[in-house]
C-alpha positions in Angstrom: -17.9 0.7 -19.0 -18.8 3.8 -17.1 -17.2 7.1 -17.7 -16.2 9.7 -15.1 -19.4 11.7 -15.9 -21.9 8.8 -16.6 -22.8 5.5 -15.2 -24.5 6.6 -12.0 -22.9 5.3 -8.9 -21.1 2.4 -10.6 -17.6 2.8 -11.9 -16.0 -0.1 -13.8 -12.3 -0.6 -13.8 -11.7 -2.6 -16.9 -8.8 -0.8 -18.7 -11.2 1.1 -21.0 -12.3 4.2 -19.0 -10.5 3.6 -15.8 -7.1 1.9 -16.2 -6.4 -1.4 -14.6 -3.8 0.2 -12.4 -3.5 1.4 -8.8 -4.1 4.9 -10.0 -7.1 3.8 -12.1 -8.8 2.1 -9.1 -8.2 5.1 -6.8 -9.5 7.4 -9.6 -12.7 5.3 -9.8 -13.2 5.5 -6.0 -12.6 9.2 -6.0 -15.0 9.7 -8.9 -18.0 8.2 -7.0 -20.4 10.7 -5.6 -20.1 11.7 -1.9 -23.0 9.4 -1.1 -21.0 6.4 -2.4 -21.5 3.7 -5.0 -19.7 0.6 -6.5 -16.3 0.2 -8.0 -16.1 -3.0 -10.0 -12.6 -4.3 -10.9 -12.4 -6.9 -13.7 -10.4 -10.1 -13.4 -6.8 -9.2 -13.6 -3.6 -8.9 -11.6 -2.8 -5.4 -10.5 0.7 -4.6 -9.0 0.4 -1.7 -6.7 4.1 -1.5 -5.6 4.0 1.0 -2.8 0.8 2.7 -4.0 -2.2 2.6 -1.6 -5.9 2.9 -1.7 -8.1 5.3 0.3 -11.8 4.9 0.7 -12.8 8.2 2.3 -16.6 8.3 1.8 -19.4 6.1 3.1 -21.4 3.5 1.2 -18.6 2.4 -1.1 -18.3 -1.2 -2.4 -14.9 -2.2 -3.9 -15.6 -5.4 -5.7 -13.4 -7.8 -7.7 -14.5 -10.6 -10.0 -14.4 -13.2 -7.1 -12.9 -16.6 -7.1 -9.3 -15.3 -6.9 -9.7 -13.8 -10.3 -8.9 -10.2 -9.2 -5.5 -9.9 -7.6 -4.0 -6.9 -5.9 -0.2 -7.2 -5.0 1.4 -4.7 -2.6 5.1 -4.5 -1.8 5.1 -1.5 0.6 5.6 -1.4 4.3 2.6 0.7 5.4 -1.2 0.6 5.2 -2.4 -0.7 1.9 -6.2 -0.1 1.9 -7.5 2.6 4.4 -11.1 3.0 5.2 -11.2 6.6 6.4 -8.3 8.5 7.7 -6.4 8.8 11.0 -7.7 12.2 12.0 -5.7 12.1 15.3 -8.9 12.4 17.3 -9.7 9.0 18.7 -11.7 10.1 21.7 -14.8 8.8 20.0 -18.1 10.5 19.3 -21.2 9.0 20.7 -23.3 10.6 18.0 -21.4 8.9 15.1 -18.1 8.1 13.6 -15.4 10.7 13.7 -14.5 10.3 10.0 -18.0 9.4 8.8 -16.9 6.4 6.8 -19.3 3.6 7.3 -21.1 0.9 5.2 -18.0 0.1 3.1 -17.7 -3.3 1.5 -14.6 -4.9 0.1 -15.4 -8.2 -1.7 -14.1 -10.7 -4.2 -10.4 -9.8 -4.2 -7.2 -11.7 -3.6 -4.9 -9.4 -1.6 -1.2 -10.3 -1.6 1.2 -8.6 0.7 5.0 -8.4 1.1 5.4 -11.1 3.8 4.3 -12.3 7.2 7.2 -10.6 8.9 6.6 -7.2 7.2 5.1 -4.1 8.8 2.5 -3.9 6.1 -1.2 -3.9 7.0 -3.7 -5.0 4.3 -6.9 -3.2 5.4 -7.1 -0.5 8.1 -10.4 0.7 9.3 -10.3 4.1 11.1 -13.3 4.2 13.4 -15.8 3.1 10.8 -19.0 1.2 11.3 -21.0 -1.5 9.6 -18.2 -2.2 7.2 -18.0 -5.6 5.5 -15.1 -7.8 4.3 -16.4 -10.6 2.2 -14.9 -13.3 0.0 -11.3 -12.0 0.4 -8.1 -14.0 0.1 -5.6 -12.1 2.3 -2.1 -13.5 2.2 1.4 -12.6 3.4 0.7 -9.5 5.5 2.1 -8.3 8.8 -1.5 -7.6 9.8 -4.5 -8.7 7.6 -7.2 -6.4 9.1 -6.6 -3.6 11.6 -9.8 -2.1 13.1 -9.0 1.1 15.1 -12.0 1.8 17.1 -14.2 0.3 14.4 -17.7 -0.7 15.4 -20.1 -3.4 14.1 -18.0 -4.8 11.2 -18.5 -8.0 9.4 -16.0 -10.5 8.1 -17.6 -13.2 5.9 -15.9 -16.0 4.0 -12.4 -14.4 4.3 -9.3 -16.5 4.1 -6.2 -15.2 6.1 -3.0 -17.1 5.3 0.6 -16.4 6.3 -0.3 -13.2 8.2 1.7 -12.3 11.3 -1.7 -11.2 12.7 -4.9 -12.1 10.9 -7.2 -9.5 12.5 -6.4 -6.9 15.2 -9.3 -5.1 16.8 -8.4 -2.4 19.2 -8.5 1.1 20.3 -5.9 3.7 20.7 -4.4 4.7 24.0 -6.3 8.0 23.8 -9.7 6.4 23.6 -11.8 5.9 26.6 
């Protein structure tokens, strides 16, 4: 297992150094260097309750064990996993992304939400680019993936079940 000060750009959430909890996963993401890295989450079921995850740096991979072995369960009503933040400035920037969060990959995780009729969103991408969702099992969400002004994203081998809306790709009213 990695430690907060060693392990290079890989952080392992296995209950040893980083706890197998919502806070432990966020701690591992936050502990990555500003240039990014990988957070590997071992096979387990993690109940998030209303806790959320924020990936607010580029080049981050959040990776479970695959094959439905890593399960995140969320019971809140808001945005569960956010790639970047809503900075309120959605006019776009031709030179790059407003929040600078690109090249994020989320892979090999089963993501269970509070229900199809809920207002909860599983993954929200705020104006990111070249982000990848791969080998995800996204079930029981109001919205499975919400891309707000997100460019050139990839969805590979993802399964959306019992979601009010599987993917919603759009811009804000203040974008041109």
